[in-house]
N, C-alpha and C positions, 0 to 999 in steps of 0.2 A: 469380509474376505476370510477372517479367522474362522467364522462359523462354517463357511463352505468347506474350508480345509478340514475342520473338525468332523464334519459330516462325512466327507470322503474318507478320512482316516478311520472313522468309526465303522463305516460300512465295508470297506475293502481291505483294511490292513490289520486291525486288532482282532483278537478272538471275540466271539459273540458276547461273552459276559462283560466285556469292556466297552461295547458299543455306546450304550447310554451314558456311562460316566465320561467318556471322551467327548461326546457331543455336548453334554452339560457343561463341562469345563470350557469348551470352545465358546459356548453361548455366554458364559460369564465373562470370559476374556473379551469377547466382542462388545458386550454391554459396557465393560470398564473402559475400553478404548473409545467407544462412542461418547461416553460421559466425559472423559478427559479431553477429547478433541473439542467438544462443545464448550467446555469450561475455558480452554485456551482461546477459542475464538471470541468469547464474550468478555474477557478480562480487561480490555483496553477500550478507551473511547475511540469512536470512529474518526478518522482523519481524512475528510473529503471536503471539497469545495474550495472556493477562491481564498477563504480565510487562511488555509494552510500554506498559501504562498507567501504570507507576510514573513519577512526575514530571509526568504530564499534569494539566491544570487542568480544572475543571468547576464546576457549580453544585449547591447543595443543593435537592432537590425536596421532601423531607419532613425535618423537623428531626432532626438527628443528636445525640441526648442519651442514651446514647452511640450507639444504633443508629438508622439512618434510610435514606433513599434519596437518591442523587445522580445527576446526569447528566454523563457524561464522554464526549467525542467523539460526542455525539448519542445515546448509549445509556444506559438507566437501569441502575443497579447498587445492590445493597445495600451499605451503608457503615457503618463504625464510626469515630466521632470522639470520643476521650477528652476533649478540651477542650470539645467541643460546638459546634454550628453551627446557625444558623436557616435556614429556607427562604429561598432567594435569595442566600445567602452564597456567595462564591467559595471553592473548596477546591482543594487539591493532593493527589494520590495519593502516599502515602509507603510503601505496602506492600500486602500482600494476605494474607488468611487464607481459603484455599479460594477461593470465588467472592465473598467479601466484601472490599471494598476498605477499607484503613485510610487515612483522610484526615486532613488538618489544614486549618484555615481559613487563608485568605490575608488577612493584615491589611494594609490600604492605609496607606501612609505610612511 
């Protein structure tokens, strides 16, 4: 976008002697912005998959005694809770077995 703006300014706004320098500076700025954006996007590890849910909190949708359903980060999941949890209870994900989350209830207090 910077390059397009530089070309437009170079062709239609500045005197003829300044056309190439303006376009050249715009091209350098575009390259710098692209390089910086690429660097920003690659500096951290990707955080995707079921493993990222470990430690997340959610709510029980169907009672887990020991199996049920929970909602974590807005998504429904099958869950297993050995202690047991009722609908509406807050839970924390402590592990996973395939696509089933292993959860424990969060006790207030």
